[in-house]
C-alpha positions in Angstrom: 0.0 0.0 0.0 1.4 3.4 -0.9 2.0 6.3 1.5 -0.9 8.3 0.3 -3.3 5.4 0.9 -1.9 4.8 4.3 -2.2 8.6 5.3 -5.7 8.6 3.8 -6.7 5.6 5.8 -5.5 6.9 9.1 -7.0 10.3 8.5 -10.3 8.7 7.5 -10.3 6.7 10.8 -9.5 9.9 12.7 -12.5 11.7 11.2 -14.8 8.7 11.9 -13.7 8.5 15.7 -14.1 12.3 15.9 -17.6 12.0 14.5 -18.5 9.2 16.7 -17.3 11.2 19.7 -20.3 13.6 19.1 -22.7 10.7 20.0 -21.0 9.9 23.3 -22.4 11.4 26.5 -19.7 10.5 28.8 -17.0 13.3 29.0 -14.0 11.0 29.8 -14.8 8.7 26.9 -15.1 11.7 24.6 -11.7 13.0 25.7 -10.1 9.5 25.0 -11.6 9.2 21.6 -10.4 12.8 20.8 -6.9 11.9 22.1 -7.0 8.8 19.7 -8.0 10.9 16.8 -5.1 13.3 17.4 -2.7 10.3 17.7 -3.9 9.0 14.3 -3.4 12.5 12.8 0.1 12.5 14.2 0.8 9.1 12.8 -0.3 10.1 9.4 1.7 13.3 9.4 4.8 11.1 10.4 4.2 8.7 7.7 3.9 11.4 5.2 7.1 13.1 6.1 9.7 11.7 3.7 13.3 11.0 4.3 15.8 9.1 2.2 15.4 5.8 4.0 11.7 5.9 3.7 11.9 6.6 -0.1 14.5 4.0 -0.7 12.4 1.3 1.2 9.3 2.3 -0.8 11.2 2.4 -4.1 12.4 -1.2 -3.4 8.9 -2.2 -2.7 7.7 -0.7 -6.1 10.5 -2.4 -7.8 9.6 -5.7 -6.3 6.0 -5.2 -7.1 7.1 -4.8 -10.8 9.1 -8.0 -10.9 12.4 -6.5 -10.3 13.2 -5.1 -13.8 16.8 -3.9 -14.4 17.5 -0.3 -15.3 14.4 1.4 -13.9 15.9 2.5 -10.6 15.3 6.1 -11.2 11.7 5.6 -12.3 10.8 3.8 -9.1 12.7 6.3 -7.0 10.7 9.1 -8.5 7.5 7.2 -8.1 8.1 6.7 -4.3 9.1 10.5 -3.9 5.7 11.3 -5.7 3.9 9.1 -3.3 5.4 10.8 -0.3 4.7 14.2 -1.8 1.1 13.2 -2.4 0.7 11.9 1.1 2.4 15.0 2.5 -0.1 17.2 0.7 -3.0 15.1 1.9 -1.8 15.3 5.7 -1.4 19.1 5.2 -4.9 19.5 3.7 -6.4 17.7 6.6 -4.4 19.8 9.2 -5.6 23.1 7.4 -9.2 21.8 7.4 -9.1 21.5 11.3 
């Protein structure tokens, strides 16, 4: 699963939990749910934050998913970078909405 999908999944869960908290009457439970939503958002932001090791690992995964072709290193590296950029944009959009 690519970074954008992972980030989107975490953000979707955070939004569902936040919406669910509106239906809860117990204040302590609401606070725990809201803390969980914040933790999920932080995980999403951390996953979206690229570094060379993460990009290298994802590029290798993409290479393996494509049956390990020779001579396409740069293509897979750029693909991995693009996934991280898209995930980062998604995390920023979610942060800006809240």
